[in-house]
SEVEX-513242 format. One record per residue (C-alpha): residue number from 0; residue in one letter; x, y, z. Coordinates in nm, 3 decimals. Last residue first. Example, Ala and Ser with C-alpha at 12.3 -4.5 7.8 and 13.67 -1.06 7.14 Angstrom:
BEGIN
PT num residu      px      py      pz
PT   1      S   1.367  -0.106   0.714
PT   0      A   1.230  -0.450   0.780
# end
This chain:
BEGIN
PT num residu      px      py      pz
PT 501      T   2.519  -2.202  -2.537
PT 500      D   2.846  -2.005  -2.553
PT 499      Q   3.024  -2.060  -2.222
PT 498      I   3.078  -1.734  -2.034
PT 497      V   3.433  -1.728  -1.904
PT 496      G   3.502  -1.732  -1.529
PT 495      F   3.398  -1.613  -1.186
PT 494      A   3.434  -1.239  -1.242
PT 493      T   3.252  -1.302  -1.572
PT 492      F   2.930  -1.342  -1.375
PT 491      I   2.921  -1.012  -1.183
PT 490      D   3.087  -0.863  -1.491
PT 489      V   2.752  -0.901  -1.672
PT 488      S   2.684  -0.554  -1.537
PT 487      L   2.383  -0.472  -1.324
PT 486      N   2.139  -0.185  -1.380
PT 485      L   1.849  -0.425  -1.307
PT 484      L   1.719  -0.371  -1.662
PT 483      G   2.069  -0.454  -1.792
PT 482      L   2.080  -0.774  -1.589
PT 481      I   1.740  -0.865  -1.736
PT 480      E   1.869  -0.816  -2.091
PT 479      M   2.180  -1.027  -2.021
PT 478      H   1.959  -1.306  -1.884
PT 477      K   1.749  -1.284  -2.202
PT 476      E   2.066  -1.314  -2.411
PT 475      E   2.159  -1.642  -2.244
PT 474      L   2.368  -1.751  -1.945
PT 473      G   2.335  -2.131  -1.927
PT 472      I   2.691  -2.218  -1.835
PT 471      I   2.952  -1.986  -1.684
PT 470      S   3.289  -2.158  -1.726
PT 469      T   3.583  -2.191  -1.488
PT 468      F   3.920  -2.347  -1.576
PT 467      Y   4.156  -2.438  -1.293
PT 466      Q   4.525  -2.512  -1.339
PT 465      N   4.751  -2.730  -1.124
PT 464      G   4.677  -3.042  -1.323
PT 463      M   4.356  -2.977  -1.512
PT 462      A   4.085  -2.879  -1.263
PT 461      V   3.735  -2.794  -1.387
PT 460      K   3.498  -2.533  -1.241
PT 459      S   3.144  -2.506  -1.379
PT 458      V   2.930  -2.209  -1.269
PT 457      F   2.562  -2.259  -1.343
PT 456      V   2.269  -2.059  -1.484
PT 455      G   1.938  -2.248  -1.514
PT 454      K   1.798  -2.105  -1.191
PT 453      F   1.809  -1.754  -1.339
PT 452      Y   1.446  -1.766  -1.454
PT 451      E   1.323  -1.853  -1.104
PT 450      I   1.498  -1.547  -0.962
PT 449      I   1.329  -1.328  -1.224
PT 448      R   0.985  -1.477  -1.151
PT 447      E   1.033  -1.420  -0.777
PT 446      A   1.137  -1.061  -0.841
PT 445      K   0.800  -0.982  -0.994
PT 444      P   0.750  -0.856  -1.348
PT 443      K   0.550  -0.533  -1.381
PT 442      V   0.477  -0.473  -1.748
PT 441      L   0.507  -0.839  -1.842
PT 440      E   0.481  -0.972  -2.197
PT 439      K   0.389  -1.325  -2.305
PT 438      K   0.572  -1.412  -2.625
PT 437      P   0.774  -1.695  -2.462
PT 436      N   0.459  -1.886  -2.363
PT 435      Y   0.551  -2.232  -2.227
PT 434      R   0.900  -2.121  -2.126
PT 433      F   0.765  -1.813  -1.948
PT 432      L   1.015  -1.531  -1.893
PT 431      G   1.038  -1.448  -2.264
PT 430      S   0.890  -1.101  -2.249
PT 429      L   0.969  -0.773  -2.073
PT 428      N   0.771  -0.468  -2.184
PT 427      E   0.913  -0.189  -2.396
PT 426      G   0.900   0.182  -2.317
PT 425      R   1.270   0.207  -2.224
PT 424      Q   1.198   0.417  -1.916
PT 423      A   0.891   0.220  -1.809
PT 422      I   1.085  -0.106  -1.830
PT 421      S   1.375   0.043  -1.631
PT 420      D   1.145   0.177  -1.359
PT 419      Q   0.958  -0.155  -1.336
PT 418      L   1.277  -0.357  -1.309
PT 417      T   1.432  -0.134  -1.041
PT 416      K   1.108  -0.125  -0.843
PT 415      D   1.057  -0.501  -0.839
PT 414      I   1.422  -0.569  -0.752
PT 413      V   1.396  -0.321  -0.462
PT 412      V   1.078  -0.491  -0.339
PT 411      L   1.243  -0.835  -0.348
PT 410      I   1.539  -0.696  -0.152
PT 409      R   1.303  -0.552   0.110
PT 408      L   1.152  -0.897   0.161
PT 407      P   1.508  -1.031   0.183
PT 406      I   1.546  -0.807   0.493
PT 405      T   1.196  -0.874   0.628
PT 404      L   1.302  -1.237   0.676
PT 403      L   1.542  -1.146   0.957
PT 402      K   1.270  -0.959   1.149
PT 401      V   1.039  -1.261   1.135
PT 400      L   1.320  -1.492   1.246
PT 399      G   1.429  -1.265   1.532
PT 398      D   1.083  -1.261   1.689
PT 397      I   1.056  -1.639   1.659
PT 396      R   1.404  -1.655   1.811
PT 395      E   1.306  -1.439   2.108
PT 394      D   0.991  -1.645   2.165
PT 393      K   1.165  -1.983   2.177
PT 392      Q   0.975  -2.262   1.996
PT 391      I   1.095  -2.251   1.636
PT 390      H   0.910  -2.458   1.374
PT 389      I   0.708  -2.170   1.228
PT 388      P   0.472  -2.295   0.959
PT 387      T   0.506  -2.055   0.800
PT 386      L   0.794  -1.817   0.730
PT 385      S   0.845  -1.962   0.383
PT 384      L   1.040  -1.674   0.222
PT 383      C   0.959  -1.748  -0.145
PT 382      K   0.695  -2.017  -0.099
PT 381      G   0.452  -1.801   0.094
PT 380      K   0.443  -1.652   0.443
PT 379      L   0.657  -1.343   0.382
PT 378      R   0.565  -1.310   0.016
PT 377      H   0.194  -1.331   0.089
PT 376      F   0.234  -1.083   0.376
PT 375      A   0.401  -0.835   0.140
PT 374      H   0.121  -0.889  -0.112
PT 373      E  -0.132  -0.806   0.159
PT 372      V   0.054  -0.477   0.213
PT 371      V   0.004  -0.383  -0.153
PT 370      Y  -0.355  -0.516  -0.147
PT 369      Q  -0.446  -0.179   0.006
PT 368      D  -0.455  -0.040  -0.349
PT 367      R  -0.833   0.014  -0.338
PT 366      Y  -0.774   0.233  -0.032
PT 365      A  -0.566   0.485  -0.224
PT 364      L  -0.799   0.478  -0.525
PT 363      V  -1.098   0.586  -0.318
PT 362      V  -0.915   0.867  -0.139
PT 361      A  -0.735   0.983  -0.455
PT 360      E  -1.069   1.031  -0.634
PT 359      I  -1.205   1.239  -0.347
PT 358      S  -0.890   1.453  -0.361
PT 357      L  -0.606   1.433  -0.111
PT 356      L  -0.377   1.733  -0.061
PT 355      D  -0.622   2.007  -0.167
PT 354      E  -0.905   1.806  -0.008
PT 353      S  -0.751   1.819   0.338
PT 352      R  -0.626   1.510   0.519
PT 351      N  -0.847   1.419   0.815
PT 350      T  -0.980   1.101   0.657
PT 349      I  -1.290   0.882   0.668
PT 348      Y  -1.420   0.632   0.416
PT 347      A  -1.782   0.523   0.367
PT 346      R  -1.886   0.234   0.143
PT 345      W  -2.162   0.186  -0.112
PT 344      G  -2.167  -0.110  -0.352
PT 343      L  -2.527  -0.210  -0.290
PT 342      I  -2.759   0.041  -0.125
PT 341      E  -2.998   0.080  -0.421
PT 340      I  -3.027  -0.291  -0.483
PT 339      A  -3.179  -0.341  -0.137
PT 338      A  -3.434  -0.064  -0.198
PT 337      D  -3.525  -0.219  -0.533
PT 336      Y  -3.572  -0.557  -0.363
PT 335      A  -3.789  -0.402  -0.088
PT 334      E  -4.016  -0.247  -0.349
PT 333      Q  -4.021  -0.564  -0.556
PT 332      N  -4.112  -0.794  -0.268
PT 331      V  -4.005  -1.123  -0.424
PT 330      N  -4.261  -1.400  -0.397
PT 329      A  -4.369  -1.664  -0.151
PT 328      S  -4.636  -1.927  -0.093
PT 327      V  -4.679  -2.166   0.197
PT 326      K  -4.919  -2.449   0.266
PT 325      V  -4.961  -2.594   0.613
PT 324      S  -5.146  -2.909   0.706
PT 323      I  -5.399  -2.960   0.988
PT 322      K  -5.538  -3.306   1.030
PT 321      K  -5.882  -3.410   1.157
PT 320      E  -5.975  -3.775   1.202
PT 319      T  -6.343  -3.878   1.190
PT 318      R  -6.461  -4.189   1.374
PT 317      K  -6.645  -4.520   1.337
PT 316      P  -6.621  -4.725   1.651
PT 315      R  -6.322  -4.943   1.746
PT 314      N  -6.420  -5.278   1.906
PT 313      G  -6.367  -5.461   1.580
PT 312      Y  -6.328  -5.204   1.302
PT 311      A  -6.556  -4.908   1.244
PT 310      R  -6.480  -4.697   0.942
PT 309      I  -6.232  -4.407   0.955
PT 308      T  -6.358  -4.082   0.802
PT 307      K  -6.086  -3.834   0.700
PT 306      K  -6.107  -3.462   0.750
PT 305      T  -5.859  -3.205   0.619
PT 304      L  -5.794  -2.859   0.766
PT 303      E  -5.567  -2.631   0.571
PT 302      E  -5.346  -2.366   0.732
PT 301      R  -5.220  -2.100   0.496
PT 300      I  -4.884  -1.922   0.529
PT 299      E  -4.804  -1.626   0.307
PT 298      Y  -4.465  -1.492   0.205
PT 297      S  -4.297  -1.170   0.104
PT 296      I  -3.927  -1.190   0.020
PT 295      V  -3.692  -0.891   0.054
PT 294      G  -3.766  -0.836   0.423
PT 293      L  -3.491  -1.064   0.552
PT 292      I  -3.249  -1.144   0.270
PT 291      S  -2.933  -1.252   0.452
PT 290      N  -2.938  -1.614   0.325
PT 289      S  -2.929  -1.763   0.675
PT 288      K  -3.186  -1.507   0.790
PT 287      L  -3.430  -1.582   0.509
PT 286      V  -3.412  -1.959   0.564
PT 285      S  -3.446  -1.930   0.942
PT 284      Q  -3.742  -1.694   0.905
PT 283      I  -3.909  -1.947   0.675
PT 282      K  -3.854  -2.235   0.918
PT 281      D  -3.980  -2.040   1.220
PT 280      E  -4.294  -1.931   1.033
PT 279      A  -4.365  -2.287   0.919
PT 278      E  -4.349  -2.417   1.276
PT 277      S  -4.558  -2.122   1.401
PT 276      R  -4.828  -2.182   1.138
PT 275      S  -4.875  -2.538   1.250
PT 274      R  -4.843  -2.895   1.126
PT 273      Y  -4.529  -2.865   0.913
PT 272      V  -4.443  -3.196   0.749
PT 271      P  -4.075  -3.272   0.696
PT 270      K  -3.980  -3.456   0.373
PT 269      G  -3.786  -3.780   0.430
PT 268      R  -4.030  -3.984   0.224
PT 267      G  -4.272  -3.765   0.039
PT 266      R  -4.462  -3.441   0.047
PT 265      E  -4.359  -3.109  -0.102
PT 264      N  -4.507  -2.786   0.032
PT 263      M  -4.190  -2.696   0.228
PT 262      S  -4.002  -2.723  -0.101
PT 261      F  -4.152  -2.388  -0.199
PT 260      I  -3.964  -2.220   0.087
PT 259      E  -3.631  -2.383   0.000
PT 258      D  -3.663  -2.293  -0.368
PT 257      L  -3.757  -1.937  -0.281
PT 256      S  -3.451  -1.909  -0.055
PT 255      K  -3.210  -2.037  -0.322
PT 254      E  -3.345  -1.799  -0.583
PT 253      L  -3.321  -1.505  -0.346
PT 252      N  -2.970  -1.603  -0.236
PT 251      S  -2.855  -1.615  -0.598
PT 250      D  -3.013  -1.277  -0.669
PT 249      L  -2.839  -1.127  -0.365
PT 248      K  -2.503  -1.277  -0.466
PT 247      A  -2.535  -1.138  -0.818
PT 246      K  -2.633  -0.801  -0.673
PT 245      Q  -2.328  -0.801  -0.443
PT 244      K  -2.096  -0.866  -0.737
PT 243      E  -2.264  -0.598  -0.945
PT 242      A  -2.232  -0.348  -0.658
PT 241      H  -1.866  -0.439  -0.610
PT 240      A  -1.797  -0.373  -0.978
PT 239      F  -1.981  -0.042  -0.970
PT 238      S  -1.806   0.081  -0.655
PT 237      K  -2.015   0.342  -0.476
PT 236      A  -1.821   0.593  -0.268
PT 235      Y  -1.915   0.804   0.033
PT 234      I  -1.623   1.015   0.154
PT 233      I  -1.641   1.138   0.513
PT 232      R  -1.404   1.428   0.570
PT 231      E  -1.288   1.512   0.919
PT 230      E  -1.244   1.839   1.106
PT 229      W  -1.092   1.857   1.453
PT 228      S  -1.198   1.903   1.813
PT 227      H  -1.014   1.825   2.138
PT 226      H  -1.138   1.852   2.497
PT 225      M  -0.884   1.804   2.775
PT 224      G  -0.912   1.588   3.087
PT 223      D  -0.637   1.352   2.978
PT 222      K  -0.816   1.290   2.650
PT 221      H  -1.160   1.399   2.543
PT 220      A  -1.306   1.370   2.194
PT 219      S  -1.456   1.586   1.919
PT 218      R  -1.519   1.543   1.549
PT 217      M  -1.648   1.813   1.319
PT 216      V  -1.796   1.685   0.995
PT 215      K  -1.727   1.747   0.628
PT 214      K  -1.927   1.578   0.353
PT 213      E  -1.816   1.381   0.052
PT 212      F  -1.927   1.250  -0.283
PT 211      A  -1.845   0.941  -0.485
PT 210      E  -1.879   0.750  -0.811
PT 209      A  -1.703   0.429  -0.907
PT 208      I  -1.503   0.241  -1.171
PT 207      I  -1.486   0.492  -1.454
PT 206      A  -1.241   0.341  -1.701
PT 205      E  -0.906   0.427  -1.856
PT 204      D  -0.699   0.210  -2.087
PT 203      G  -0.322   0.262  -2.091
PT 202      T  -0.249  -0.111  -2.075
PT 201      Y  -0.126  -0.066  -1.717
PT 200      Y  -0.475   0.043  -1.616
PT 199      E  -0.595   0.398  -1.552
PT 198      R  -0.871   0.438  -1.296
PT 197      K  -1.143   0.697  -1.291
PT 196      I  -1.369   0.788  -1.000
PT 195      P  -1.662   1.004  -1.111
PT 194      T  -1.758   1.279  -0.864
PT 193      M  -2.132   1.277  -0.797
PT 192      I  -2.331   1.594  -0.857
PT 191      G  -2.553   1.720  -0.576
PT 190      N  -2.917   1.792  -0.648
PT 189      S  -2.989   1.854  -0.278
PT 188      S  -3.222   1.553  -0.279
PT 187      E  -2.935   1.338  -0.410
PT 186      F  -2.704   1.439  -0.125
PT 185      S  -2.973   1.376   0.138
PT 184      H  -3.056   1.039  -0.017
PT 183      V  -2.687   0.938  -0.011
PT 182      A  -2.642   1.058   0.349
PT 181      E  -2.947   0.861   0.462
PT 180      I  -2.819   0.556   0.277
PT 179      I  -2.484   0.581   0.458
PT 178      E  -2.658   0.632   0.792
PT 177      S  -2.868   0.317   0.740
PT 176      T  -2.554   0.123   0.646
PT 175      P  -2.417   0.189   0.994
PT 174      H  -2.120   0.422   1.057
PT 173      A  -1.902   0.327   1.354
PT 172      V  -2.060  -0.017   1.402
PT 171      E  -2.071  -0.097   1.030
PT 170      S  -1.705  -0.004   1.005
PT 169      L  -1.575   0.317   0.851
PT 168      P  -1.311   0.275   0.584
PT 167      C  -0.964   0.413   0.658
PT 166      L  -0.751   0.717   0.585
PT 165      Y  -0.521   0.887   0.834
PT 164      D  -0.305   1.199   0.858
PT 163      M  -0.057   1.252   1.138
PT 162      Q  -0.001   1.572   1.333
PT 161      H   0.056   1.406   1.672
PT 160      L  -0.275   1.519   1.828
PT 159      F  -0.467   1.429   1.512
PT 158      A  -0.315   1.080   1.490
PT 157      H  -0.389   1.015   1.858
PT 156      L  -0.750   1.128   1.807
PT 155      R  -0.786   0.896   1.507
PT 154      T  -0.657   0.600   1.707
PT 153      G  -0.888   0.677   2.000
PT 152      L  -1.186   0.712   1.767
PT 151      A  -1.136   0.362   1.629
PT 150      C  -1.108   0.385   1.249
PT 149      M  -0.801   0.159   1.237
PT 148      K  -1.017  -0.150   1.272
PT 147      C  -1.184  -0.050   0.943
PT 146      D  -0.865  -0.118   0.744
PT 145      G  -0.553   0.095   0.727
PT 144      V  -0.396   0.388   0.544
PT 143      F  -0.155   0.623   0.719
PT 142      L  -0.082   0.953   0.546
PT 141      L   0.249   1.098   0.664
PT 140      R   0.309   1.449   0.795
PT 139      Q   0.567   1.394   1.069
PT 138      N   0.862   1.260   0.873
PT 137      N   1.164   1.143   1.071
PT 136      T   1.135   0.809   0.888
PT 135      N   1.185   0.562   1.174
PT 134      K   1.040   0.782   1.447
PT 133      I   0.729   0.848   1.239
PT 132      V   0.704   0.478   1.154
PT 131      S   0.733   0.377   1.519
PT 130      D   0.460   0.619   1.623
PT 129      M   0.228   0.479   1.355
PT 128      V   0.303   0.121   1.465
PT 127      P   0.246   0.210   1.833
PT 126      I  -0.094   0.367   1.745
PT 125      Y  -0.212   0.091   1.510
PT 124      L  -0.169  -0.200   1.750
PT 123      P  -0.462  -0.121   1.982
PT 122      D  -0.727  -0.231   1.727
PT 121      D  -0.568  -0.557   1.606
PT 120      A  -0.646  -0.770   1.912
PT 119      T  -0.361  -0.986   2.046
PT 118      N  -0.431  -1.362   2.059
PT 117      G  -0.125  -1.457   1.852
PT 116      P   0.120  -1.281   2.082
PT 115      L   0.308  -0.995   1.914
PT 114      I   0.576  -0.941   1.649
PT 113      S   0.625  -0.587   1.519
PT 112      V   0.760  -0.487   1.178
PT 111      T   0.853  -0.142   1.055
PT 110      L   0.923   0.018   0.717
PT 109      P   0.862  -0.268   0.473
PT 108      L   0.871  -0.153   0.107
PT 107      G   0.524  -0.222  -0.034
PT 106      L   0.574  -0.095  -0.387
PT 105      P   0.336   0.204  -0.385
PT 104      D   0.346   0.286  -0.098
PT 103      L   0.569   0.233   0.203
PT 102      V   0.490  -0.063   0.423
PT 101      S   0.387  -0.104   0.787
PT 100      L   0.361  -0.452   0.932
PT  99      A   0.200  -0.590   1.246
PT  98      I   0.263  -0.963   1.285
PT  97      K   0.057  -1.183   1.515
PT  96      I   0.183  -1.521   1.633
PT  95      Q   0.002  -1.850   1.600
PT  94      P  -0.115  -2.168   1.768
PT  93      T  -0.304  -2.418   1.550
PT  92      T  -0.680  -2.478   1.521
PT  91      P  -0.748  -2.124   1.391
PT  90      D  -0.584  -2.214   1.056
PT  89      D  -0.535  -1.945   0.792
PT  88      K  -0.802  -1.679   0.845
PT  87      S  -0.708  -1.661   1.212
PT  86      H  -0.875  -1.559   1.537
PT  85      G  -0.661  -1.666   1.830
PT  84      F  -0.457  -1.945   1.988
PT  83      Q  -0.126  -1.836   2.132
PT  82      L   0.243  -1.858   2.046
PT  81      L   0.413  -1.539   2.164
PT  80      G   0.450  -1.669   2.518
PT  79      S   0.283  -1.566   2.845
PT  78      E   0.085  -1.880   2.928
PT  77      T   0.272  -2.119   2.702
PT  76      V   0.148  -2.267   2.373
PT  75      I   0.367  -2.537   2.219
PT  74      G   0.499  -2.510   1.864
PT  73      D   0.348  -2.621   1.533
PT  72      S   0.323  -2.261   1.418
PT  71      N   0.083  -2.037   1.229
PT  70      A   0.154  -1.682   1.118
PT  69      T  -0.110  -1.415   1.172
PT  68      T  -0.161  -1.090   0.983
PT  67      M  -0.183  -0.722   1.057
PT  66      D  -0.207  -0.414   0.838
PT  65      I  -0.058  -0.069   0.793
PT  64      R  -0.006   0.123   0.469
PT  63      V   0.215   0.432   0.455
PT  62      L   0.161   0.715   0.205
PT  61      D   0.411   1.003   0.213
PT  60      S   0.630   0.864  -0.064
PT  59      F   0.989   0.746  -0.070
PT  58      V   1.109   0.493  -0.326
PT  57      G   1.415   0.685  -0.448
PT  56      Y   1.642   0.383  -0.487
PT  55      V   1.951   0.511  -0.306
PT  54      R   1.787   0.745  -0.054
PT  53      I   1.487   0.524   0.030
PT  52      I   1.707   0.212   0.051
PT  51      T   1.964   0.384   0.275
PT  50      A   1.702   0.540   0.506
PT  49      N   1.526   0.205   0.537
PT  48      L   1.848   0.030   0.640
PT  47      Q   1.938   0.303   0.890
PT  46      C   1.596   0.284   1.060
PT  45      E   1.597  -0.096   1.058
PT  44      F   1.941  -0.104   1.222
PT  43      E   1.837   0.134   1.500
PT  42      N   1.513  -0.054   1.555
PT  41      W   1.697  -0.388   1.555
PT  40      R   1.949  -0.274   1.816
PT  39      E   1.676  -0.160   2.055
PT  38      S   1.453  -0.458   1.981
PT  37      N   1.717  -0.724   2.055
PT  36      S   1.550  -1.018   1.876
PT  35      F   1.793  -0.981   1.586
PT  34      Y   2.089  -1.085   1.799
PT  33      D   1.912  -1.398   1.924
PT  32      L   1.811  -1.476   1.566
PT  31      I   2.178  -1.466   1.461
PT  30      R   2.277  -1.702   1.742
PT  29      A   2.001  -1.947   1.647
PT  28      L   2.110  -1.936   1.283
PT  27      R   2.463  -2.034   1.383
PT  26      D   2.327  -2.322   1.589
PT  25      D   2.109  -2.433   1.298
PT  24      T   2.421  -2.468   1.084
PT  23      F   2.518  -2.230   0.806
PT  22      H   2.892  -2.179   0.861
PT  21      K   2.914  -2.556   0.883
PT  20      P   2.840  -2.569   0.510
PT  19      S   3.184  -2.408   0.464
PT  18      I   3.276  -2.079   0.300
PT  17      P   3.641  -1.988   0.240
PT  16      H   3.668  -1.611   0.202
PT  15      C   3.663  -1.385  -0.103
PT  14      F   3.286  -1.350  -0.040
PT  13      F   3.195  -1.429  -0.401
PT  12      D   3.472  -1.683  -0.451
PT  11      S   3.372  -1.872  -0.136
PT  10      L   3.006  -1.856  -0.238
PT   9      I   3.093  -1.984  -0.585
PT   8      Q   3.290  -2.277  -0.443
PT   7      Q   3.039  -2.382  -0.176
PT   6      R   2.733  -2.380  -0.401
PT   5      K   2.606  -2.739  -0.358
PT   4      E   2.729  -2.751   0.003
PT   3      V   2.561  -2.419   0.075
PT   2      W   2.213  -2.552  -0.007
PT   1      D   2.269  -2.869   0.197
PT   0      E   2.379  -2.662   0.498
# end
């Protein structure tokens, strides 16, 4: 209501209808959210909305990304409600809902959204999301990209049976590191040649970021009493940057572990004294396990016996006290260290899409761009749309609120695409969006930055007798340039009045 009150005149002019702050009360919002919570109506609306955006703005591709996130609330948990406690990267101490989102690559245009209880596991959500996307787009041969939770055999079987393609990394449970190393050694022993993975950056520079190879396997599973078999490709890829990052962490853990082990020999106030080999052994194993470097450090434990003669005193006879102390030494096991370095950076991906449609290079690059859906979550929960924390208690209105906010999320994506297409077409980047650094250029400016830049534009309406004079204040050449990139005419401002020369 406060926001509308400050913009009542321009909103009334824009909608050609008197607009009042009371049109935007919480009660009105509640009624809207009740409408949006009707899944049948929402699905039909969402399908038509996506079809319009895809047709008008030409953003369709055959790659769909799926991921889940949680959104925290300050509401009350009920037994069968959406708000539940569950695993969360944000704040596991507060109740939450779970959101399953599918987006169209490469810009992250939302296709479907599902709102579920906050304690729902991710694994069973992929199949209904994939089915919903197919129904929404009327396209059967899509490539679905997800994280390792999507690699469940049941999900892959469902995709195969319904003529869907999938791509996801294999989890440690589904494909242990030992099997990855075995496959790498087997490929190297057969004198196989790795495929270099190149990536082109927005500056035009190109770099080799990884190397990979693949092998084909036959997969089989039973469903409803029937046996099904299909071919899958396992792509083994080593990321150079990830390997360097892992090596730096390994070296840091090694240094930290050696320091902790050597400190066991120190004596002084507050320093523990280890009196037996078993005590020292337990401490060393604890250090190595906590730093994830079991087997990389070799150590030796020596027990030393010391004798001390105590002279007679009073009724106490002369005696000899024996004390056992432990000394430890440690060093890096070079052979084990080299073996640990060798496996760094490797990851296995699995897909059923054929090589002629999805090359090894495309597999690796497709998953590396999974941040696209993460960016959609950031927008949904961040400053721009501010979904969290959720202050609504009723389940149907929480459901409606999330669905409602995916509409402006789509608008942000459309603004992104329109800007980027126009910038690429004219071959000149956009600068001047940062007051503190006007020369800074952007190849892919975000809608949020554009909206922020237009905050200095105002409509001033002055009454003189029975006449009204309206001026547009703050509209500069850079605003005109941005409007041109968005394929918008300055008439959207001049319809309200005369542009005031600034």
